[in-house]
Steps between C-alpha positions, in 0.01 A plus 500: 500500500160668537272292720146426379192322624287306252124529560359159411615141553358315199633409160565859391676579828728200458593614150555854626735366769700314238531794262573762767755274667699406190440793263466821698678717758238410762507257791166338588472481880138395555161422349168642615141375474171627639416321823193317373697346209814405692577127472875485563749656739797509266600471134851437371614524860359853536213607728146541365351780711144623525443794264311681775822497712751554221620853579561411866717204399679650197510876522419691177793732567737204466322275249340525158219274381371316196143365466514161327142401420356360177188626313255382770163680477611660171807650669296659781679313783845602378381860452351518850810358671726728297307805622487376859874432502563853373278639777715319753789718382703251296703587195360266234759351263469344156685204350623521141690197377854548381392281208228743385557752222395842623570797276664806653188719533253240623317603816417239764298564816500347848436138588553374147615142433666479157649160428753370250478545121254786507561762231397856593560728206550871457293728730288222652336603828415244766286610794507385862438145616532341156610141431671406174565127511771359272544547128265788409543765232383851588510724193626856485305775675254257657356585842414231753283637783513409869428148630512325162623140467657389172561124504755357251580531129251781454556737207390856565559712190600865490292791626268274701333576830440223755246612761506463876456154654507317165620142455656393169519124448786291358568557128238773464569766239405869497508688167656841451322803655245289690363604837417225748245651737533450877405173669519292182602134504667404172497122457784274394584545132242775445568748217379852574494722193267779620427689823325302771217575739574524871434207733472230229653159430640462146595172331579371152641619169354740414400566858145510627340581835368202693451622859520784746833491681346603831269199483795268436701632794210552743535876512226760539449873450699596808808336345513751214 
């Protein structure tokens, strides 16, 4: 079995351990956390090593990696650690549930976490570092850009574009041919029937803008 290290030790990392262990050809051998956030020495009987020391403990030539972080800072933390792990020389793997429906010509990038009961239709393209929690529908020829987080029971219709770093809340719905601009936060149950503006928070049915997403997540211009 291919050995992997999971970057993270929180809720998402625990779920990643479960799915990789029981539904993939990979063997998790360790977890890794940045030194300033380290609070435990082991998890599930495996070592939790400082991220700064990772390559000296688990050589990239012999191990792959998966970055298991939620949508913290509008996905910026996961994106940063994904890039830093790549720079360390690790092959970055994805997890796609055996219970997901993925059509034959779907494209899926690195460090994706695609859980059970997702439906990915004809010619869907999923970028790098994307999370699709359980039970979503992604319509034909839709493109999901890097670092997006799609929660659960989201319906994305055909020919849509989901921009970088976006978050789509539970039970939200995106109409056919709609473009969700980058850095949008789509609230729970929101119905989006026209293109959005970048860096906005949308709620309601029909949806309306209520806030700037950077204000909500404490981001500034340098985070663009």
